[in-house]
mmCIF file of the C-alpha atoms, coordinates in Angstrom:
data_MODEL
# 
_entry.id   MODEL 
# 
loop_
_atom_site.group_PDB 
_atom_site.id 
_atom_site.type_symbol 
_atom_site.label_atom_id 
_atom_site.label_alt_id 
_atom_site.label_comp_id 
_atom_site.label_asym_id 
_atom_site.label_entity_id 
_atom_site.label_seq_id 
_atom_site.pdbx_PDB_ins_code 
_atom_site.Cartn_x 
_atom_site.Cartn_y 
_atom_site.Cartn_z 
_atom_site.occupancy 
_atom_site.B_iso_or_equiv 
_atom_site.pdbx_formal_charge 
_atom_site.auth_seq_id 
_atom_site.auth_comp_id 
_atom_site.auth_asym_id 
_atom_site.auth_atom_id 
_atom_site.pdbx_PDB_model_num 
ATOM 1   C CA . MET A 1 1   ? -21.605 23.375  -27.171 1.00 0.00 ? 1   MET A CA 1 
ATOM 2   C CA . SER A 1 2   ? -18.391 21.904  -25.814 1.00 0.00 ? 2   SER A CA 1 
ATOM 3   C CA . THR A 1 3   ? -17.638 18.333  -24.829 1.00 0.00 ? 3   THR A CA 1 
ATOM 4   C CA . PHE A 1 4   ? -17.803 17.515  -21.123 1.00 0.00 ? 4   PHE A CA 1 
ATOM 5   C CA . PHE A 1 5   ? -14.678 16.110  -19.486 1.00 0.00 ? 5   PHE A CA 1 
ATOM 6   C CA . ALA A 1 6   ? -14.839 14.834  -15.909 1.00 0.00 ? 6   ALA A CA 1 
ATOM 7   C CA . LYS A 1 7   ? -12.250 16.076  -13.422 1.00 0.00 ? 7   LYS A CA 1 
ATOM 8   C CA . ALA A 1 8   ? -10.620 13.623  -11.021 1.00 0.00 ? 8   ALA A CA 1 
ATOM 9   C CA . GLY A 1 9   ? -11.930 15.378  -7.891  1.00 0.00 ? 9   GLY A CA 1 
ATOM 10  C CA . GLU A 1 10  ? -15.515 15.745  -9.131  1.00 0.00 ? 10  GLU A CA 1 
ATOM 11  C CA . VAL A 1 11  ? -16.343 12.045  -9.493  1.00 0.00 ? 11  VAL A CA 1 
ATOM 12  C CA . ASP A 1 12  ? -18.547 10.422  -6.835  1.00 0.00 ? 12  ASP A CA 1 
ATOM 13  C CA . SER A 1 13  ? -18.176 6.669   -6.580  1.00 0.00 ? 13  SER A CA 1 
ATOM 14  C CA . LYS A 1 14  ? -20.834 4.261   -5.355  1.00 0.00 ? 14  LYS A CA 1 
ATOM 15  C CA . TRP A 1 15  ? -20.615 0.643   -4.239  1.00 0.00 ? 15  TRP A CA 1 
ATOM 16  C CA . PHE A 1 16  ? -22.413 -2.158  -6.080  1.00 0.00 ? 16  PHE A CA 1 
ATOM 17  C CA . VAL A 1 17  ? -22.906 -5.843  -5.232  1.00 0.00 ? 17  VAL A CA 1 
ATOM 18  C CA . ILE A 1 18  ? -23.114 -8.488  -7.971  1.00 0.00 ? 18  ILE A CA 1 
ATOM 19  C CA . ASP A 1 19  ? -24.301 -11.998 -7.079  1.00 0.00 ? 19  ASP A CA 1 
ATOM 20  C CA . ALA A 1 20  ? -22.395 -14.536 -9.217  1.00 0.00 ? 20  ALA A CA 1 
ATOM 21  C CA . ALA A 1 21  ? -24.491 -17.599 -8.327  1.00 0.00 ? 21  ALA A CA 1 
ATOM 22  C CA . GLY A 1 22  ? -25.425 -19.550 -11.460 1.00 0.00 ? 22  GLY A CA 1 
ATOM 23  C CA . ILE A 1 23  ? -24.241 -16.901 -13.949 1.00 0.00 ? 23  ILE A CA 1 
ATOM 24  C CA . PRO A 1 24  ? -21.452 -17.503 -16.506 1.00 0.00 ? 24  PRO A CA 1 
ATOM 25  C CA . LEU A 1 25  ? -18.033 -16.117 -15.623 1.00 0.00 ? 25  LEU A CA 1 
ATOM 26  C CA . GLY A 1 26  ? -17.729 -13.897 -18.699 1.00 0.00 ? 26  GLY A CA 1 
ATOM 27  C CA . ARG A 1 27  ? -21.104 -12.203 -18.213 1.00 0.00 ? 27  ARG A CA 1 
ATOM 28  C CA . ILE A 1 28  ? -20.230 -11.194 -14.665 1.00 0.00 ? 28  ILE A CA 1 
ATOM 29  C CA . ALA A 1 29  ? -16.699 -10.135 -15.589 1.00 0.00 ? 29  ALA A CA 1 
ATOM 30  C CA . THR A 1 30  ? -17.810 -7.870  -18.448 1.00 0.00 ? 30  THR A CA 1 
ATOM 31  C CA . GLU A 1 31  ? -20.424 -6.166  -16.310 1.00 0.00 ? 31  GLU A CA 1 
ATOM 32  C CA . ALA A 1 32  ? -17.966 -5.695  -13.428 1.00 0.00 ? 32  ALA A CA 1 
ATOM 33  C CA . ALA A 1 33  ? -15.346 -4.233  -15.786 1.00 0.00 ? 33  ALA A CA 1 
ATOM 34  C CA . ARG A 1 34  ? -17.958 -1.874  -17.224 1.00 0.00 ? 34  ARG A CA 1 
ATOM 35  C CA . ILE A 1 35  ? -18.859 -0.596  -13.760 1.00 0.00 ? 35  ILE A CA 1 
ATOM 36  C CA . LEU A 1 36  ? -15.197 -0.301  -12.691 1.00 0.00 ? 36  LEU A CA 1 
ATOM 37  C CA . ARG A 1 37  ? -14.406 1.799   -15.792 1.00 0.00 ? 37  ARG A CA 1 
ATOM 38  C CA . GLY A 1 38  ? -17.489 3.972   -15.317 1.00 0.00 ? 38  GLY A CA 1 
ATOM 39  C CA . LYS A 1 39  ? -18.997 3.303   -18.742 1.00 0.00 ? 39  LYS A CA 1 
ATOM 40  C CA . HIS A 1 40  ? -22.457 3.085   -17.194 1.00 0.00 ? 40  HIS A CA 1 
ATOM 41  C CA . LYS A 1 41  ? -22.308 6.793   -16.255 1.00 0.00 ? 41  LYS A CA 1 
ATOM 42  C CA . PRO A 1 42  ? -23.022 9.741   -18.543 1.00 0.00 ? 42  PRO A CA 1 
ATOM 43  C CA . ILE A 1 43  ? -19.855 11.468  -17.271 1.00 0.00 ? 43  ILE A CA 1 
ATOM 44  C CA . PHE A 1 44  ? -17.545 8.701   -18.565 1.00 0.00 ? 44  PHE A CA 1 
ATOM 45  C CA . THR A 1 45  ? -14.137 10.057  -19.552 1.00 0.00 ? 45  THR A CA 1 
ATOM 46  C CA . PRO A 1 46  ? -11.559 7.547   -20.860 1.00 0.00 ? 46  PRO A CA 1 
ATOM 47  C CA . ASN A 1 47  ? -8.527  9.097   -19.144 1.00 0.00 ? 47  ASN A CA 1 
ATOM 48  C CA . ILE A 1 48  ? -10.143 9.622   -15.701 1.00 0.00 ? 48  ILE A CA 1 
ATOM 49  C CA . ASP A 1 49  ? -11.233 6.966   -13.215 1.00 0.00 ? 49  ASP A CA 1 
ATOM 50  C CA . THR A 1 50  ? -14.992 7.609   -13.227 1.00 0.00 ? 50  THR A CA 1 
ATOM 51  C CA . GLY A 1 51  ? -15.900 4.075   -12.103 1.00 0.00 ? 51  GLY A CA 1 
ATOM 52  C CA . ASP A 1 52  ? -17.523 2.673   -8.990  1.00 0.00 ? 52  ASP A CA 1 
ATOM 53  C CA . HIS A 1 53  ? -16.565 -0.013  -6.485  1.00 0.00 ? 53  HIS A CA 1 
ATOM 54  C CA . VAL A 1 54  ? -17.747 -3.566  -7.210  1.00 0.00 ? 54  VAL A CA 1 
ATOM 55  C CA . ILE A 1 55  ? -18.296 -6.393  -4.726  1.00 0.00 ? 55  ILE A CA 1 
ATOM 56  C CA . ILE A 1 56  ? -18.802 -9.846  -6.262  1.00 0.00 ? 56  ILE A CA 1 
ATOM 57  C CA . ILE A 1 57  ? -20.263 -12.475 -3.936  1.00 0.00 ? 57  ILE A CA 1 
ATOM 58  C CA . ASN A 1 58  ? -20.800 -16.244 -4.374  1.00 0.00 ? 58  ASN A CA 1 
ATOM 59  C CA . ALA A 1 59  ? -17.739 -16.634 -6.608  1.00 0.00 ? 59  ALA A CA 1 
ATOM 60  C CA . GLU A 1 60  ? -17.678 -20.375 -5.901  1.00 0.00 ? 60  GLU A CA 1 
ATOM 61  C CA . LYS A 1 61  ? -21.124 -20.757 -7.516  1.00 0.00 ? 61  LYS A CA 1 
ATOM 62  C CA . LEU A 1 62  ? -20.321 -19.182 -10.880 1.00 0.00 ? 62  LEU A CA 1 
ATOM 63  C CA . VAL A 1 63  ? -20.502 -21.421 -13.931 1.00 0.00 ? 63  VAL A CA 1 
ATOM 64  C CA . LEU A 1 64  ? -18.677 -21.950 -17.202 1.00 0.00 ? 64  LEU A CA 1 
ATOM 65  C CA . THR A 1 65  ? -20.436 -23.031 -20.371 1.00 0.00 ? 65  THR A CA 1 
ATOM 66  C CA . GLY A 1 66  ? -19.383 -25.981 -22.507 1.00 0.00 ? 66  GLY A CA 1 
ATOM 67  C CA . ASN A 1 67  ? -16.305 -28.028 -21.577 1.00 0.00 ? 67  ASN A CA 1 
ATOM 68  C CA . LYS A 1 68  ? -14.314 -25.078 -20.275 1.00 0.00 ? 68  LYS A CA 1 
ATOM 69  C CA . LEU A 1 69  ? -14.215 -26.530 -16.766 1.00 0.00 ? 69  LEU A CA 1 
ATOM 70  C CA . LYS A 1 70  ? -12.154 -29.452 -18.114 1.00 0.00 ? 70  LYS A CA 1 
ATOM 71  C CA . ASN A 1 71  ? -10.271 -27.810 -20.991 1.00 0.00 ? 71  ASN A CA 1 
ATOM 72  C CA . LYS A 1 72  ? -9.518  -24.259 -19.832 1.00 0.00 ? 72  LYS A CA 1 
ATOM 73  C CA . LEU A 1 73  ? -6.017  -23.639 -18.475 1.00 0.00 ? 73  LEU A CA 1 
ATOM 74  C CA . TYR A 1 74  ? -4.466  -20.671 -16.724 1.00 0.00 ? 74  TYR A CA 1 
ATOM 75  C CA . ARG A 1 75  ? -0.847  -20.198 -17.784 1.00 0.00 ? 75  ARG A CA 1 
ATOM 76  C CA . HIS A 1 76  ? 1.899   -18.128 -16.231 1.00 0.00 ? 76  HIS A CA 1 
ATOM 77  C CA . HIS A 1 77  ? 5.653   -18.096 -16.613 1.00 0.00 ? 77  HIS A CA 1 
ATOM 78  C CA . SER A 1 78  ? 8.261   -17.769 -13.889 1.00 0.00 ? 78  SER A CA 1 
ATOM 79  C CA . GLY A 1 79  ? 10.719  -16.027 -16.211 1.00 0.00 ? 79  GLY A CA 1 
ATOM 80  C CA . TYR A 1 80  ? 13.217  -18.894 -16.110 1.00 0.00 ? 80  TYR A CA 1 
ATOM 81  C CA . PRO A 1 81  ? 13.774  -21.437 -18.900 1.00 0.00 ? 81  PRO A CA 1 
ATOM 82  C CA . GLY A 1 82  ? 11.147  -24.155 -18.706 1.00 0.00 ? 82  GLY A CA 1 
ATOM 83  C CA . GLY A 1 83  ? 9.156   -22.112 -16.195 1.00 0.00 ? 83  GLY A CA 1 
ATOM 84  C CA . LEU A 1 84  ? 5.740   -22.305 -17.863 1.00 0.00 ? 84  LEU A CA 1 
ATOM 85  C CA . LYS A 1 85  ? 3.082   -23.323 -15.346 1.00 0.00 ? 85  LYS A CA 1 
ATOM 86  C CA . GLU A 1 86  ? -0.343  -24.563 -16.400 1.00 0.00 ? 86  GLU A CA 1 
ATOM 87  C CA . VAL A 1 87  ? -3.174  -24.938 -13.900 1.00 0.00 ? 87  VAL A CA 1 
ATOM 88  C CA . PRO A 1 88  ? -6.555  -26.419 -14.934 1.00 0.00 ? 88  PRO A CA 1 
ATOM 89  C CA . TYR A 1 89  ? -9.582  -24.244 -14.266 1.00 0.00 ? 89  TYR A CA 1 
ATOM 90  C CA . LYS A 1 90  ? -11.238 -26.932 -12.134 1.00 0.00 ? 90  LYS A CA 1 
ATOM 91  C CA . ASP A 1 91  ? -8.288  -26.811 -9.695  1.00 0.00 ? 91  ASP A CA 1 
ATOM 92  C CA . ILE A 1 92  ? -8.502  -23.012 -9.479  1.00 0.00 ? 92  ILE A CA 1 
ATOM 93  C CA . MET A 1 93  ? -12.245 -23.255 -8.747  1.00 0.00 ? 93  MET A CA 1 
ATOM 94  C CA . LYS A 1 94  ? -11.664 -25.771 -5.948  1.00 0.00 ? 94  LYS A CA 1 
ATOM 95  C CA . LYS A 1 95  ? -8.918  -23.829 -4.175  1.00 0.00 ? 95  LYS A CA 1 
ATOM 96  C CA . PHE A 1 96  ? -9.340  -20.159 -5.115  1.00 0.00 ? 96  PHE A CA 1 
ATOM 97  C CA . PRO A 1 97  ? -12.616 -19.334 -6.929  1.00 0.00 ? 97  PRO A CA 1 
ATOM 98  C CA . GLU A 1 98  ? -11.994 -15.630 -6.226  1.00 0.00 ? 98  GLU A CA 1 
ATOM 99  C CA . ARG A 1 99  ? -8.818  -15.628 -8.333  1.00 0.00 ? 99  ARG A CA 1 
ATOM 100 C CA . ALA A 1 100 ? -10.614 -16.900 -11.429 1.00 0.00 ? 100 ALA A CA 1 
ATOM 101 C CA . MET A 1 101 ? -13.042 -13.982 -11.266 1.00 0.00 ? 101 MET A CA 1 
ATOM 102 C CA . GLU A 1 102 ? -10.314 -11.441 -10.498 1.00 0.00 ? 102 GLU A CA 1 
ATOM 103 C CA . HIS A 1 103 ? -8.219  -12.715 -13.414 1.00 0.00 ? 103 HIS A CA 1 
ATOM 104 C CA . ALA A 1 104 ? -11.144 -12.426 -15.830 1.00 0.00 ? 104 ALA A CA 1 
ATOM 105 C CA . VAL A 1 105 ? -12.031 -8.872  -14.753 1.00 0.00 ? 105 VAL A CA 1 
ATOM 106 C CA . LYS A 1 106 ? -8.421  -7.694  -14.715 1.00 0.00 ? 106 LYS A CA 1 
ATOM 107 C CA . GLY A 1 107 ? -7.992  -8.795  -18.320 1.00 0.00 ? 107 GLY A CA 1 
ATOM 108 C CA . MET A 1 108 ? -10.933 -6.590  -19.352 1.00 0.00 ? 108 MET A CA 1 
ATOM 109 C CA . LEU A 1 109 ? -9.558  -3.413  -17.774 1.00 0.00 ? 109 LEU A CA 1 
ATOM 110 C CA . PRO A 1 110 ? -6.993  -1.100  -19.406 1.00 0.00 ? 110 PRO A CA 1 
ATOM 111 C CA . HIS A 1 111 ? -3.432  -2.395  -19.102 1.00 0.00 ? 111 HIS A CA 1 
ATOM 112 C CA . ASN A 1 112 ? -1.875  0.742   -17.629 1.00 0.00 ? 112 ASN A CA 1 
ATOM 113 C CA . LYS A 1 113 ? -1.724  2.715   -14.360 1.00 0.00 ? 113 LYS A CA 1 
ATOM 114 C CA . LEU A 1 114 ? -5.363  3.745   -14.663 1.00 0.00 ? 114 LEU A CA 1 
ATOM 115 C CA . GLY A 1 115 ? -6.443  0.112   -15.059 1.00 0.00 ? 115 GLY A CA 1 
ATOM 116 C CA . ALA A 1 116 ? -4.400  -0.852  -11.994 1.00 0.00 ? 116 ALA A CA 1 
ATOM 117 C CA . LYS A 1 117 ? -6.193  1.823   -9.980  1.00 0.00 ? 117 LYS A CA 1 
ATOM 118 C CA . MET A 1 118 ? -9.581  0.585   -11.208 1.00 0.00 ? 118 MET A CA 1 
ATOM 119 C CA . TYR A 1 119 ? -8.654  -2.993  -10.297 1.00 0.00 ? 119 TYR A CA 1 
ATOM 120 C CA . THR A 1 120 ? -8.135  -2.006  -6.643  1.00 0.00 ? 120 THR A CA 1 
ATOM 121 C CA . LYS A 1 121 ? -11.861 -1.176  -6.465  1.00 0.00 ? 121 LYS A CA 1 
ATOM 122 C CA . LEU A 1 122 ? -12.837 -4.807  -7.129  1.00 0.00 ? 122 LEU A CA 1 
ATOM 123 C CA . LYS A 1 123 ? -13.648 -7.045  -4.149  1.00 0.00 ? 123 LYS A CA 1 
ATOM 124 C CA . VAL A 1 124 ? -14.468 -10.731 -4.725  1.00 0.00 ? 124 VAL A CA 1 
ATOM 125 C CA . TYR A 1 125 ? -15.737 -13.105 -2.035  1.00 0.00 ? 125 TYR A CA 1 
ATOM 126 C CA . ARG A 1 126 ? -16.256 -16.871 -2.096  1.00 0.00 ? 126 ARG A CA 1 
ATOM 127 C CA . GLY A 1 127 ? -19.537 -16.908 -0.165  1.00 0.00 ? 127 GLY A CA 1 
ATOM 128 C CA . ALA A 1 128 ? -22.541 -14.632 0.276   1.00 0.00 ? 128 ALA A CA 1 
ATOM 129 C CA . GLU A 1 129 ? -21.046 -12.566 3.128   1.00 0.00 ? 129 GLU A CA 1 
ATOM 130 C CA . HIS A 1 130 ? -18.913 -9.456  2.678   1.00 0.00 ? 130 HIS A CA 1 
ATOM 131 C CA . PRO A 1 131 ? -17.513 -6.911  5.171   1.00 0.00 ? 131 PRO A CA 1 
ATOM 132 C CA . HIS A 1 132 ? -18.618 -3.803  3.246   1.00 0.00 ? 132 HIS A CA 1 
ATOM 133 C CA . ALA A 1 133 ? -22.039 -3.177  4.785   1.00 0.00 ? 133 ALA A CA 1 
ATOM 134 C CA . ALA A 1 134 ? -20.880 0.225   6.078   1.00 0.00 ? 134 ALA A CA 1 
ATOM 135 C CA . GLN A 1 135 ? -20.520 1.458   2.480   1.00 0.00 ? 135 GLN A CA 1 
ATOM 136 C CA . GLN A 1 136 ? -24.230 0.737   1.853   1.00 0.00 ? 136 GLN A CA 1 
ATOM 137 C CA . PRO A 1 137 ? -23.751 -1.076  -1.467  1.00 0.00 ? 137 PRO A CA 1 
ATOM 138 C CA . GLU A 1 138 ? -26.584 -1.244  -3.973  1.00 0.00 ? 138 GLU A CA 1 
ATOM 139 C CA . ILE A 1 139 ? -27.521 -4.505  -5.688  1.00 0.00 ? 139 ILE A CA 1 
ATOM 140 C CA . TRP A 1 140 ? -26.649 -4.550  -9.395  1.00 0.00 ? 140 TRP A CA 1 
ATOM 141 C CA . THR A 1 141 ? -28.925 -6.656  -11.564 1.00 0.00 ? 141 THR A CA 1 
ATOM 142 C CA . LEU A 1 142 ? -27.572 -8.114  -14.786 1.00 0.00 ? 142 LEU A CA 1 
ATOM 143 C CA . GLN A 1 143 ? -29.672 -7.713  -17.926 1.00 0.00 ? 143 GLN A CA 1 
ATOM 144 C CA . GLN A 1 144 ? -30.235 -11.216 -19.270 1.00 0.00 ? 144 GLN A CA 1 
# 
């Protein structure tokens, strides 16, 4: 019996909605990355995008455990000397709660062209409304 390898044209992708209200950031991000990669499917192939689309709603209501809200920093560098920027997590959550979730999920995807393609299938929204009703997304429940 030979090993099954998915072909790029054969993969059907679905849409899933994850509600982030009251759930830790890391738990949602790992589950979203798993769905985006396609590891929840029996046809998973590492070098083919077998994943599904993910819609994360209520990003402003996600939580962090411990003192991460005060202590956690997001760092990026402009490329110039002295160009290190540090932004506290609490400021990110006030202004752009979607970016915190996107950053966490992006870090869990492969860091190559395939990961970039998977990342485009992630949609994160601040509130409970999203404009993807036409795709008939299914609700994804997290195993606690």
